[in-house]
C-alpha positions in Angstrom: 0.0 0.0 0.0 1.2 3.5 -0.8 -0.5 6.7 0.4 0.4 9.6 -1.9 -0.5 13.2 -1.2 -2.2 12.3 2.1 -2.4 14.7 5.0 -0.6 14.0 8.3 -4.0 12.9 9.6 -4.4 10.4 6.7 -1.0 9.0 7.3 -1.5 8.6 11.0 -4.9 6.8 10.5 -3.5 4.5 7.8 -0.5 3.7 9.9 -2.8 2.6 12.8 -5.0 0.5 10.5 -2.0 -1.2 9.0 -0.4 -1.8 12.4 -3.6 -3.5 13.6 -3.8 -5.5 10.4 -0.2 -6.6 11.0 -1.1 -7.8 14.5 -4.2 -9.8 13.5 -4.9 -9.6 9.8 -7.1 -12.1 7.9 -8.5 -12.0 4.4 -11.5 -14.0 3.4 -13.3 -16.8 5.2 -12.7 -20.3 6.5 -10.1 -19.1 8.9 -10.6 -22.1 11.1 -8.8 -24.3 8.6 -6.1 -21.7 7.8 -7.6 -20.0 4.8 -7.0 -16.3 4.6 -4.0 -16.3 7.0 -1.3 -13.9 5.9 1.8 -12.4 7.3 2.6 -8.7 7.0 5.5 -6.5 7.9 5.0 -2.8 8.6 7.8 -0.3 8.3 7.5 3.4 8.5 8.9 5.9 6.1 11.7 7.7 8.0 10.8 11.1 6.6 10.4 12.7 10.0 6.7 13.5 9.5 5.0 14.7 12.7 2.9 12.1 14.5 -0.8 13.2 14.6 -3.3 11.9 17.1 -6.1 11.2 14.6 -8.4 9.8 17.3 -8.4 13.1 19.1 -9.2 15.0 15.9 -12.0 12.7 14.9 -13.4 12.7 18.5 -13.6 16.5 18.4 -15.6 16.3 15.2 -17.6 13.2 16.1 -21.1 14.7 15.3 -19.9 15.9 11.9 -18.3 12.5 11.1 -21.5 10.6 12.0 -23.7 13.0 10.0 -21.4 12.5 7.0 -21.5 8.7 7.3 -25.3 8.7 7.7 -25.7 10.8 4.5 -23.9 8.2 2.4 -26.1 6.3 0.0 -26.9 2.7 1.2 
């Protein structure tokens, strides 16, 4: 995965999602018999970008985020 032209917020969110996927990622079904099991490695780009607390930013705009999600077509 490559995130191009993302904001610091985008990068922080994507890094957290990928870190969680690295810890316990599965794709597809039938995981009980080993299907979908993958291994991942996560390395960060050492560009010195500031670390952003995306959770704090989203929490501060929670109502707006929920309203936007609810407005999406089903």
